[in-house]
N, C-alpha and C positions, 0 to 999 in steps of 0.2 A: 505467610510464614513458610520457610523452606522445609522440605522433607528430604532426607537422605536415605539411600539404600545401596549397600555394597554386598552383593551376593557372590559367594565363592563359585567360580566357574571351573570347568575341567575340559581336558582334551582326551579323556579316557577312550572314547569310542574310536577316535582317529588312531591313537597309539595301539589300541588292541587290534584293530583291523590290520594295521601295518605289521604287527607281530604275528598275525595269522591265528589268533586265539579266540575261542568262543567265550561268552560270558561265564559259562559254567567252569571251564578250565581255569580261567583267570581268577575266578572267585575262590576256587579250591586252593590255588597257590597262595592267595592272600589270607586264607584261613577264615573266610566268611561265606555265608550262604549265597547262592545265585541271586535270590531275591534282594538281599542286602546290597550286592554289587550292582544290580539293576537300578536300584534307587540312587546309588552313588553316581552312576553314569548319566542318569537322567537329571542329576542336579537337585534331586529332592532332598537328599541328606548329605551331610559332610562326613569325611572319614576321620577316624582317630589318627594320631600320629603314627602308631605302629602300622596300621593298615595302609596309610599313604606311603610310608617308606617301603613296605613289602610290594605294593603295586609298582612303585617306581623301579625297584630292583628287577622285578619280573619282566617289566616292559623295557628295561634298559633306558630309562628316562630319568631326568632329574625331577625331584618332587615339585619344584616350582614351575616346571614346564607342563606338568600334569594338572596341577591345581593352582589357580591364580585368582586374584581379584582384578576387576577392570582397572585400567590405569587411572581413571578418575571416577568418583562416585557420581551417581545420577542425582540431580537436584531439581526439584519442581518448585514452582512459585505459584502463588494465587494472584490472578489478574482479573480485570473486569473487561468484558467485551465492549467494544465501541458500539454506540447506539445504532440499531438497525442491522447489526451483524448477527449471524446465527452459526453455531457450531453443532447444532442438534444431531445432524446425521454425518458428521465428519470427524471421527476420532483420528488422531495422528495427522491433523490438518496443520500445515505450515502457517505461521503467524508472525507478524511484526510485534515486538514488545517494546514499549516506550513509556516513559513517565511524563505526566502532565501534572505539575504541582505534586501533591502527595499520592496521586493515583497511579498505579501500574496498570496500563491498558494493553489489551491484545486486539490486534486487527487481523482477522483471518485472511489468508491470501487465496483467492479463488477468482476465476474469470479474468476480467480486465485488470483487477487489482494485482494479479499474479504475474503479469508480463509487461515488459516494455520492449518487445521484440527480443527479450531475453528474460530469463527467470529472475524475479525479484528476490533479493537476499532476505532470509528470514532469521529470526533470533531463536526460534524454538518450535516445538510441536504441542498442540493442544491434545493432551492425553486423556483428560477426563472432561468431555463436553457436558454442557448443561442444556436443559430444555428451555431455551430463551423464550419460547412461546408462552411459558408460564410466568414470565416476568423475572426469572432468575438470570443474573448477569455474571456470576462468578464462574471461572473456569480454572482448571489446573493445567499448567503449561510446563513442559520439560525444555529448558533452555539448552541450546547447543554449547554455549559457553557462559558459565555463571557470571563472569566478569562483565559481559555485555549488558546484563540486566540493569546494572547501576551506572553504565556509561552515559555521559551527557547526550541527550537527544533533542531535536527540534521537530515537533510534530506540526505539519502544515497541511491544510485542506484547501482545495481549489482546483481550477481547471487550466491553469496557465501551462502551456507546453514548455515554457522556459524554466520551470521550477528545477529541472535536473541540472541546470547550469550553476545552481547554488551549492551543489553537493561538494565540489572540489574545495571551495573556499571554507566550507564548514568542516570538512574532514581534516583540513590542514590545522584546524584548531581543536581537533579531537572530538568533534560533534557529529553525530550521525543524524542524517535527515530521514524522517519518516513521513512520506507524503501520501496523501489519499486523494484520488481523483474524484471530486465531488462537484455538483453544480454550485453556483454561488449561494443559492438559497440554503442548500443542505450544508454547505461549508459553515455558514453562519450558525445554523442550528447545532452542528457539531461543536463549534466554539462555545456556544451557550451551554452545552452539556458538559463542558470541561474536558473535551476529548482532543483538543489541539491547543498549541500555543499561538497559532496564526491561522487566519482564514483569508483566502483570496476572494475578491468580490468585484463584479462589474454589473451591477443592477441599477437601472434607471428608475427613479421614483416618478411615476406618471403625473403626480399632482404638482410637485415642486420643480420638476425638470432637473433635479440634482442627482448625481450618481452616488450610490453606496451609503452615505451617512444616514439618510432617512431609514434605510433598511436595517442598518446596524442598530439604530435607536429602537426600531420596532421589534427586532428578534433577539437581541442580546441584552440580558438583564443587568449587566454591570458596565462600568465605564471602560471605554476602549479608545485607543489612538489609531487613527488611520495614517498609514505611511504609503505614499505613492510608489508603485512599482514602475508603471509605464502607462502611456496611452498607446492603444493598438488599433489596427484597422480590422474591422469585421466586414465580411461580405460573402459573396457566393464563391464557394470552392467548386471548380468545374474541371473536367479533363483538359489536358494540355491542348491548346488550340481552340478551346471553347466550341466544339463542333455543333452544338445546338443553339449557339448564339444567345446565351442567357446573360442578361445584364441587370435585371431588376426582379423583384418578387413578382411583378406582373407577368413575367415570362414563365413562371413556374406552372401555369395552367396550360402551357403548350401541350398538345396531344403527344403521348409517348414519353413525356419527361417525368422521371422518377426522382423524388426527393428522399434524402436521408435526414431525419430531423434530430434535434437534441432533446433531452428529457425535460419535462416540466420542472421549472425552478432554475434552469440555467439562463444565463444572460443572453445566450444566442437564441434560445427558444423565445425568450421575452421579446427580443428584437424582431424576430420573424413575425410573431403574433401581432406586435404593434404595427408593423408595416403592412401586414395583410389586412388588419382592421382599417387602416387608413386607406388602403386601396379597395376596400369593401369586397375582399376575396375570402370566402369561407374556406377554412382548412380542409373540409371534406372534399373540396373540388380539386385538391392537389394529390396526385398519386404518390403514395409513400408518406403522407403527412403523419400517420400514426406509427411509422417505423422509426424507433428511436435508437440513438447511439450515445455512448458516454464519452465525452471529451472531444476536443477539437481534432486531435490526431485520429481518433476513431472515425470521425466524419470523413476526414481526408482519406483514410485507409479504405473506407467503403466506396468512395468515388474512384480511387485509384484501382480498386479491384473490379470495377465495372458493375457493382451491385446497385449503384445509384448514379444519376447523372449530375446531381448537384446537392450541396449541403451548405448550411450557414456556419461559418467559423472564422478563425483569425488567419491572416495572411501567412503567418509563420508555419501553420500546419500545411497549407497548400504548397509552400516552398519546399518544406521538408519532404513531401511526397512527389515533387516534380510536377505539380498541377498548376493550372491557371487560377487567377483570383480576380473577381470583379468587386472592387470596394463599394461599400454601402454607407458605413458610418464609422466614426472614430469614437472609441470609448476609453474611459479611464479604469484601469485595473489597480485596485488598492489592496494593501495588506492590512488586515484588521488585527490589532494586537491588544489583548486585555491589559489594562494599566497595571494589574497586579503581577504581570509577567515582565514588565518593561526593564526591570533591573536584573533579571536573571541572565547569567552569562551567555546561554545560547542566543537569546534575543539581542544582547549587546553585540555579539559576533555578527549576527545577521544584519543589524543596522549599520555596522561598520562596513560590511561587505557591500551593501547597497550603495555606499558612497565611493567605492573603488572604480576607477576608470576601466580596469581590466574586465570587470563584470559588465560594465556599460557596453564595451566593444563586443563582448560575446553575445549579449542579448540583441544588440543592433544587427549583428550578422545574420540573425534568424529571418529578418525581413518583417516589415510592417510595425515595428516598435519605435515609439518616440520616448527616449529615456531621459529627456532634458530635466525632468523633475523627479527622477528616481531617488528614493531615500529621504525625500522631504516629508517631515512629520506635520500632519494637519492638527487642527484643534481636537482636543479630547472630547469624546461624545459620551 
């Protein structure tokens, strides 16, 4: 429910100072006590019509320049924090606001969520945080533009660096993309919690040898449709020229070689752990194994900055940072869409966009993507 407030504001102090008058002198000319004037200037009380006119005459100002309401009233809305987010210690924290079904959700912007080498746009401020450690999820948010709260949005979770290429096509149809960089596992959990319209996933089921669908069936409690985004190359991201000659996971135990790892639950971490187990190499034997980074571009940025010698990620991230790439495996990255969202306009726009050749060319240009099956809908799960 929205709440409105429009408090009368004033420019009394600025006008009084410009006129060279003390509070006492100005109060006397207006026929009120200094204490009454002080309350007016502080905005604690509002003036009568007579007092407002007398103050304006004394200060040689128009009444409407001394006293005014803000151009637009402040409106707050009640939203629900996305799972795992906390605003306990962050009043006035910037947040993305978006609807998924009937729920209005707030995704606080902090850390890697807040930047893509530029500040991420927010729709409002969390002005009344809640102690989410006690299980409370509701927060009060002050939108910057009330119209944006009801604007069509597409909420997408996942780790694909190409997600930003969807924004132009969606915006052309009046749809705002709200993306959250999450591991494949966490993206599916977010989808299951009703916090996204779409989750990106590249998780191999070790029992069946099938990508994604077994994990969707395991983690998401409602029917979903998998739509192929692309197949991509995963491998070792290394500095340009590959100075340490790293070509496989077996090379990670070379003395002086530092790894930057992905978080548990990510497809890249799963790939690395699977290959290490096959090579019978304990993670504890690799320098930096416990140092984690979120997202493929985060891994590439760590290698580019020299804080690590190698990381596992997609070729597109290496290309974007001017690094070299040693391919290991090709994976399928699918978009998981709940069936109850399939007919919603933002999803229909997305599905149409995935079939357009201009998007195909843009994704291919990143490097390491096979988009031959982009947009193909698989069997509902």
